[in-house]
C-alpha positions, 0 to 999 in steps of 0.5 A, a space after each residue: 710397112 709402108 703402103 702402095 698410095 690408093 690414087 695410082 698417076 699415070 706415068 709420064 715421061 722423065 728427063 734424064 737429068 731428073 733421074 738423080 733426084 726421082 731416086 735420091 742420088 742427090 743429097 748424097 753426093 752432095 754429102 760425100 762431096 762436102 765431106 771429101 772437103 772438109 776432111 781434107 781442109 781440116 786435114 782429117 785421115 781419108 776414112 772410107 769407111 765413113 766416104 760410104 756410110 756416110 751417102 748410104 745414111 743420108 740415102 736411106 734417110 732421103 728415101 724414107 722421107 720420100 716414100 712416106 711423103 707419097 702415101 699421104 698426098 695423093 698431089 704428088 711432085 714427081 719425087 712423090 710420084 715417082 715413089 709412090 709408084 716404085 714404092 715396093 723396089 724401093 722398099 726392098 732396096 732400103 732393107 737393103 741398104 739399112 741393113 749394110 749400113 746398121 753392119 758398117 756402123 756397129 762393127 765398123 765405125 770407131 767407137 768415137 765417130 758411133 756415138 756422135 752419128 748415133 746421137 744425130 740419127 737420134 736428132 733425125 728420128 725426132 725429125 720424122 716423128 716431128 713431120 709425119 705424125 704430127 703433119 699441121 705442127 707448125 716449125 722451121 723443119 727447113 731449118 732442122 734439116 740444114 741442121 741435121 745435114 751440115 752436123 751428118 755432113 762434118 761429122 768425121 771433121 768435128 774433132 780436127 775444128 780448132 778455130 773460129 773460123 773452122 767453126 764458121 766454115 760450119 755454120 756458113 755451110 748449115 746455112 747453105 743447107 737450108 737456103 737449099 731447103 726452103 727455096 725448093 720448098 718456095 719454089 715448087 709452090 705458087 706465089 699465093 699459096 705460100 706462106 709467110 713462112 716459106 714468102 722470103 728474100 731469097 736472092 738477098 739472103 744467098 748473098 748475105 751467105 756469100 758475102 760472108 763467107 767471102 770476107 770472113 773466110 778468105 784468108 783462113 779457110 779459102 778453098 772452103 770458103 771459096 766453095 761457099 761463096 759460089 753455091 751461094 752465089 749459086 742460088 741468088 742467080 737462080 732467084 733471079 731466074 726462077 719465072 723463068 725455068 720450071 719447078 723441075 729444072 730449080 729443084 735439080 739446079 739447086 742441088 747442083 749449085 751446092 756440087 762447088 766441092 768437085 771444082 775446090 778438091 783438087 786445091 784442096 789436094 794441092 794445097 
């Protein structure tokens, strides 16, 4: 059982637009939108169970990660402070969500999808062990998060992958997830405290990924490529505004930049 952080932090006024991040609802929203876009563009039959199970699983992972972080850090970011303050209620919700997700996965999920999901679950458990049991170990954890997230989001569409363009769409999305994680890690730290692993050119990386999607996917996968291009250029724009925005605003907008499927899904359903 996770214990309450030893140092209580004074309560602060929470901005309305910060609540989805504090409640770990931003990542599930991103996940389910991209899952829907991948499934539609790859002509995979809509699966209501997968659409429910994916955001639920993402919420379980992100909220657990933040609970562990809240326990480990006394000077926390807003999301860590929130989880440290409300850890009892979050754990109750987490147990209920875990029971529901476990029941759906074991008894309702198709066998092939369950097996792939189980492999991702094991990989996620390894990630948690490395991050929280060996915190001093230096390794590209943002890259690991991106791979796991992209693999989970595209899991239901894997069986419909047929061409190099299909593989490239998943790879580009993985790069976008990596930019999201690594950029947040960099933006949330003062420049002087960034080590060599986090001090990297966000804008250049985002533009490179955006141009890759624009040039290589416009013909075979125009809708997915369009959503990925827009997200990449949104990251480039955010990096240009990083000195004018607060760390909280950057954190929220970094996830908003990945909500582009909301604009492209209507096009996918018309095609």
